N, C-alpha and C positions, 0 to 999 in steps of 0.2 A: 271492541271492537265481540259482541255477543257471541256466542258459538253457535253450529246452524243442526238441525236436526229435521232430516230428508230424508223424508219415508214414500217407498213408491211398492208398485208390482211390478215385477223381472217378469222375461223368457230367461228359464234356465238353460241352458244347453248340455252341459254338464254340472257337477256340485260346486265347483270353483268358479263355473261362465256363465255371466249373463247374458242377454241379446242389451244393445246399445237403444237408452232409449231417451224421451226429453231431463229426465233428473240427470243421467248419466252426465248430459252438458250443464246443466249447475254443476253436477260436483266434480267438473275438470276445471269449470270458474271458481269454484271455493280452490280448489287447491293448487290455482296461478295463483291467487291472489295470499295466499296462505291464509284463507281461514277456516281454522279449525270447525270440522262436522263430524257428526255420525251420523252412517249409511245405512238406512234399514230398507233389506229389498227382501219382500215376500212373494212367491211364487207367484204368478198371475192365474194359472188353474188349481192353486189348492193342492198342486203335487211339489214333497219337495222341502226341501229346508227353509227356514226366513234366514238371511245372512244380515247380520249385524255389523258396519264396518266403520271405524275412526279414523281419524284425519286427525291429526293431534294433539295435546296431551288430557284428554279426558275422562273423569270417572269414571266410561264405561266400556266393557271387555268386550273385545272383537269375540263374535260366539255364532253357532247354529240352534236353529231355535225348530224343535219337530214340533207342531198344533197338533193336537190330538184331532183324530180324526171326524170330521162330520160340524166341526166347528171353528174353522176355520177363520170366518170375521173377525166371530167375540177374541181366539187366539193371536189375532194380527193385531187388533187395537187393545188387548192388553200388554201385547209385547210393546206397542206405537209409546204407552202412558210409560213404561218400565224405564224405558230412554228417557222422557219426559224429564220424570222423577227423581232420576240421577242426576241429571243436568239442571235441578228445580234452583238451587244456590245460585248459579250463573243469568239464570231467566234466557233460556234459547230464544233464538227466532224458528218456526216451527212452517216447514215446506211440505205441504200435504197433497202429494199427485193422484188425484181421484178423490170420492167422497168419502169412502170409508177409511182412508188413510187424515183426509181433511178436516175432520170427524175428529179424531183423536187431539189433533190440535184445539178443538174448540173446548173441547172436556178440560185440556192443561190448560189452556189459559183461565178457565171459569177455577180451577184450583190454585189459580195463579204460581203451574211451573212453570209456563213461557209467559214471554211477552208481548210475540207477534205473531199473527196466520197469515201464510201465504197458502191459498186455494188454487194449484196449477190443474190447468183443462187439458188433461194429455187429446181429447176426444169427445162426442158424443151422439149419442142419439137418443131417438123420441123411446123403442123398444129396445131395451139394455136386457132384458130376460121377459120368457115368453110366459112368465105367471105372473097374471096383473097383478095383483097382489106386493110381490115381490119386486116386480118394477115399479111398484108406485112407492114403497117404500124405500127404497134407489132414489128414485128423483127428488120423492122429499127431502132426503139426505143432502141430495145433490143439493138444493132450493136452500136448505138451513145450512149449511157451512160457508157458502157463497153469499148471503146475507150477512153474518156473521166475521166474516177473514175481514181483517186489514186490507188483504191482496188478492187481486183474482187475477192471475196469470194465463190468458186465455192464446191455444194457438193457433187460433186463425180467426178472422172477423163475424165468420159465422157464429160462433162459441161468445163472441163478445156480442153478440146481438141478441142470444140469447140471454144473457146476463142481465142486459139493458131492459127485458123483457121480466126477466123477475125483481126487477127495481133494485137491484145492483148500484150504491152509489156510484155517477160515470166515475169520478176519481178514484174511485178502486182498482177500476178495470184495468188491464195492461195487456198489450200485444207483445208473447215473447212465445215467436214459431220457430219450431223444430231444424232451424238453420244450424248448421256447425260452424263452428267457429273459425274463424281465414286464422288465427294461431295454430289450430290443430291442423289444417290443411297444408300449413305451408306456400313457397311459393312453387306455382305452375309452370314450370318449362315447355315450350313448346317443341323441344327437339327429343321428349321422350315422347311425344304423343305418338298413339297411332292411330288415326284418323275411323281409318274404314275396322277397326275392332269395337264394335258397339255391344254395351252392355245391360242387364237388367237385373237389378238385384230386388230381392222381397219372395216372401212366401208362396210355395207353387202352388197353388191353389185357386179355385173359379172365379173370386173376385179381381183376377187378372188375366185377360185374355193371350194365349201363347197360342194360338193355331195359326191367329194371320200372321202373326210375326215369324211362322216357320214361313208360310205361303211369301212373306216378302223380302225373308233374307234368300230363300232357295230360284228369287227371281231376280235379286241383286250382285248374286254370286257370279253370275252370267258377264256382268260390265263390271264387277269390282274383286279379279279372280283371288284376290289377298283377303277379302271381306271373311269375319270373324266373327260369331257371338260370343260373347259368356255371361252365364247365368248362373249369378250366386244364390242361393238359396235352397232348402227344400221342404217338401209339402206332400201331401196327399195325393194332388195329381203327378210327381214326381217321376212312378215310373212306365205312366198313360202318354206321358212327355217323350220319355226316353224311347219310347217304344214309336213314336209320332217319328222323331229325330231320324230312328236308324231305318226306319221306313222311306223315308226320303234321300237315304242315300245322303244325309247329312253329317253322320257324326265327326266326319273332318273339319266342318265347319261350325258345327253349332258343338259347346264345350259345356259341361254340368263340372261345377266347383263345388257344389257344396254348401256347408254352411262355415263362412271365416270371421275370423275376430273382426273387432268394429276395424282396426287399422289395417289391417289386409286386405278390409273393401277399400279403406281410402288409399291407399296405393295401386288398386287394382284401377279404383275409376281415375290417377291421378295420369294415367299411362294409356288409358282408355281415348276414343277417339268422341262415343253419344250413348247419353243413357237414355233409354223406354222405359218407360212407366205407362199399359195398358189399363187404365182401370177399367173393371166396365161397368161398374155402378151399382153394383147386386147388393152393398151395403149401404143405408145410410151415415155409415161412419166415414166415408167417403165423401161424402155433401160438406159435415161439418168439421172436418180434419182437416191436417196440413201434411204435406206431405215428405217425410223425411229425406226421402229418397231422389225424391227431383232437389231437394235443395241441397242434398252432398254433392248429385251430379253438377248443378251451377256452381258449389264450391271451388268444385274440381276442376270447372273452364269447361263441361259438357255442352254441347249443343242437346237441348231437349226435343222429344219426341214423346206428348201424353196426349192422353183422352180429356175431352172437354166435362169430366168429371171433378174433380178438386178443385180447389179453392183454389189450391199453389199454381195450375196452368193458367190464371191470370198475370201471374209475374212474368211467366213464362213469355208471354201472348206481350205484356204491356211495355217490357224491355227487350222483343224481339232476341231473344235468346232457345229458339228452336220454332219447331210446326206445331199445332193442337190441330188436333183429329178428329170426327166423330167416331163412333164403336162399327167402323166397316170395313172388309177387308179391303175394298180397294182403297184406303185411306192412309196407309203404314206406306205402299213403296214409295211411290210419290215425294212422300215427305222425308223418307230417309234419303232419297235419289236428290231434292233438292241441298238439303244437309252437307252430304257425300261432295259437291260440287264444290272442283279447287278457288270458283272465285265467290263462293259463298259461305264457306269453312271456319274460315278464323274470325270474319265477322260475326257469328256464331258463337263463335268460343271468348271473343274479349265483351260481347253481350253479356256472354253467362258470368262470367266474375264480376262483368259492373254490378247486376243483379246481386250477386252473393255478397258485393263488399257491401251494400244499402241494408241487407238485412243479415249481418254478421251479427250473431250470438252473441258476442261481447258487448256489440254497442246496442242492440236492443235491450239485452237482460240489464246493462248498466243505467237504464232510466228508473226501474222500478227498485232497483234494491240502492241505489241512492240513498231512497227514501227510507230505508229499513235501517241504515248504520247512524 
């Protein structure tokens, strides 16, 4: 088996830890199957060090690389190329997550340093940058690498449609959603679940609607005195949200857990009752993307309440694994009440697990991966 070079951008929460993204699911898959790989993680906002991690006996030294200020993209491309050069004798398979990382693979293949290129698209938007010229160049690179990659992995059907419009060969396009591996989530036990424990995971920013969630929780606790809401994440809206909770005297019901490791998030979800994802649709990425939080809710047996914004809502609706609502104040309370009804709850849980099994990450990635090896 040829080694893998996996290059991505990550959000680092500390010098040694980063948040879980699509590339991390690929890395877990490679580790489980004992496939040697080099994992290159660039800071997503251009702040901090690029980390190079190695699995298996490969001639690449795990390290941190600090790019020069102002030329991050060029420095990251050079770093990717250096890794490809170090492995050139083994002709690795190159998986680039986002256009700039995939461009390194195209150059590496032109120089005959890599054998195969996979372009993995975790999200998409027609306006990535406000500057029109920069945005044009970004999308030109996106199309350039999509047309030259041996495989193009897309997290959503919407992005797959974009690739078809770009004239990417249909046989090269694969659906690899943001689903977790059921091997990672493990067995879900009914006796450890707390149905009245609601959970909401994500950045606390205006792209998610927290205000009418607070209203619904305040209303529901009168019927369900054991009800509580666990909020995982941090963000610019955190202080304002805490003030709202305190003002409504809900501090004993709504808890802020801050940023948790991916393992801790999964463990929390496995013991929770309902997963909430209230996308507002403020950003176009919501329409093109695939909600990792919803996928993880389903894999942990959580009925989902979400808005009709993200494509993943169709999965919830198709499998009757939760309730899809409009972004209106009067919609969340009845949806949660319907799920929490003991006559309905277990059916929602079974449907959530059924949907998760269909879209299990190991199953979805195995289709294109078999053609790489």
